[in-house]
C-alpha positions in Angstrom: 3.6 3.9 -30.0 5.0 6.6 -27.7 7.7 5.8 -25.2 6.7 5.1 -21.6 7.8 7.5 -18.9 7.9 6.0 -15.5 7.4 7.8 -12.2 9.3 5.8 -9.6 7.5 5.6 -6.2 9.1 3.9 -3.2 7.4 3.2 0.0 6.9 0.9 3.1 3.7 -1.0 3.7 2.3 -3.0 6.7 0.5 -6.3 6.7 -1.7 -6.5 9.8 -4.0 -9.4 10.1 -6.6 -10.0 12.8 -9.2 -12.8 12.9 -8.2 -13.8 9.3 -8.8 -10.3 7.9 -6.3 -7.8 6.5 -6.4 -4.1 7.7 -6.6 -1.8 4.6 -7.2 1.9 4.0 -9.6 3.6 1.6 -7.2 5.4 -0.8 -8.2 9.0 -1.8 -5.5 9.9 -4.4 -2.8 8.5 -6.7 -3.1 5.5 -9.0 -5.0 3.5 -6.4 -7.6 6.2 -5.7 -11.0 4.7 -4.8 -9.5 1.3 -4.0 -8.3 -0.5 -0.9 -4.6 -0.1 -0.2 -2.2 -1.1 2.5 -1.3 1.3 5.3 2.0 2.9 4.5 3.8 5.3 2.2 6.9 7.3 1.4 9.8 8.2 3.6 10.3 11.7 4.9 13.7 13.4 4.8 16.2 11.5 7.0 13.6 8.9 8.0 14.6 5.2 8.2 12.4 2.5 6.7 11.1 1.3 10.1 10.5 4.9 11.3 8.5 5.6 8.1 6.5 2.4 8.6 5.5 3.3 12.1 4.7 6.9 11.3 2.6 6.0 8.2 0.7 3.3 10.0 -0.2 5.7 12.9 -1.1 8.5 10.6 -3.4 6.4 8.4 -5.0 4.1 11.0 -4.5 5.5 14.5 -2.6 2.4 15.6 0.9 2.3 17.1 2.6 -0.8 15.7 5.6 -2.9 16.2 7.3 -4.4 13.2 7.5 -8.2 13.4 9.3 -9.0 10.2 10.6 -7.5 6.9 8.8 -9.7 4.4 10.6 -8.4 1.4 10.3 -6.1 -1.6 7.9 -6.2 -4.6 7.6 -3.9 -7.5 4.6 -3.1 -9.7 4.3 -1.3 -13.1 1.1 0.1 -14.3 -0.3 3.0 -16.4 -0.9 6.2 -14.6 -1.0 9.6 -16.4 0.4 12.1 -13.9 2.4 15.2 -14.7 4.7 14.2 -17.6 4.6 10.5 -16.8 2.7 7.7 -18.6 3.2 5.0 -16.0 4.3 4.3 -12.4 6.9 1.9 -11.2 5.9 1.3 -7.5 8.5 -0.3 -5.3 7.0 -1.6 -2.0 8.9 -2.8 1.1 6.5 -5.1 2.9 6.5 -5.6 6.7 4.4 -7.8 8.9 3.2 -5.7 11.9 1.2 -6.0 15.1 -0.7 -3.4 17.1 0.8 -2.3 20.4 -1.4 0.6 21.2 -4.1 2.9 19.8 -7.6 2.7 18.4 -8.6 2.6 14.7 -9.7 6.1 13.8 -10.5 8.3 10.8 -7.1 9.9 10.0 -6.5 13.6 10.3 -6.7 15.1 6.9 -3.7 17.1 5.8 -1.8 17.8 2.6 -0.4 14.5 1.6 -2.8 12.4 3.6 -4.1 9.7 1.3 -6.3 7.6 3.6 -10.0 8.2 4.2 -10.1 5.5 6.9 -9.7 1.8 7.5 -11.6 -1.4 7.1 -11.0 -5.2 7.6 -11.2 -7.3 4.5 -10.9 -11.0 3.7 -9.4 -12.3 0.5 -12.9 -13.0 -1.0 -13.7 -9.3 -0.6 -10.9 -8.0 -3.0 -10.4 -7.9 -6.7 -8.6 -5.9 -9.3 -11.7 -3.7 -9.5 -11.5 -2.6 -5.8 -8.0 -3.2 -4.5 -4.4 -2.0 -5.2 -1.8 -4.4 -6.4 -0.2 -4.2 -3.0 -3.3 -5.6 -1.3 -3.6 -8.4 -3.9 0.0 -9.3 -3.3 -0.4 -9.1 0.5 -3.2 -11.8 0.3 -1.0 -13.8 -2.1 1.8 -13.6 0.5 -0.5 -14.6 3.3 -1.4 -17.8 1.4 2.1 -18.7 0.0 4.6 -16.8 2.2 6.3 -15.7 -1.1 6.3 -12.3 -2.8 8.1 -13.5 -5.9 11.0 -11.7 -7.5 9.7 -10.4 -10.8 7.9 -7.1 -11.2 4.1 -7.5 -11.6 2.8 -5.5 -14.6 -0.8 -4.4 -15.1 -1.0 -3.2 -18.7 -4.8 -2.6 -18.5 -4.9 -0.8 -15.1 -7.7 1.7 -14.8 -7.4 4.6 -12.4 -10.9 5.0 -10.7 -11.3 8.8 -10.6 
């Protein structure tokens, strides 16, 4: 068996709930392509965690948000053949957020934009077949208020190209 080579991805992600439903994006690239994912993403040069959270949420949803709480950090490991890597180690900082302005809109498409738009989902609407690990963990957190401390590994993850 060949040795695994992990691409490490680090990002910030917002949990925004309204009327019992979670706001998600339709992902158009990366290991979660063609699945629901949380609004959020990577930091730009010199950007703080909270600045990145606000920028990413606005870019992907059209909403201006306020961060209510830093929920915690969770990491995920799963297969993803990309460049010279065999797997991804995704480290996600979770925040609970609330809307302060703006309207949901289809995001402007630019290089690096990975959202095709938003939708509201309840927990019964998501599964491993249609949602990222981040979304599944967000619903778990909404039920238990606990992210857990161990990495979650998906050995049989399928990228939906």
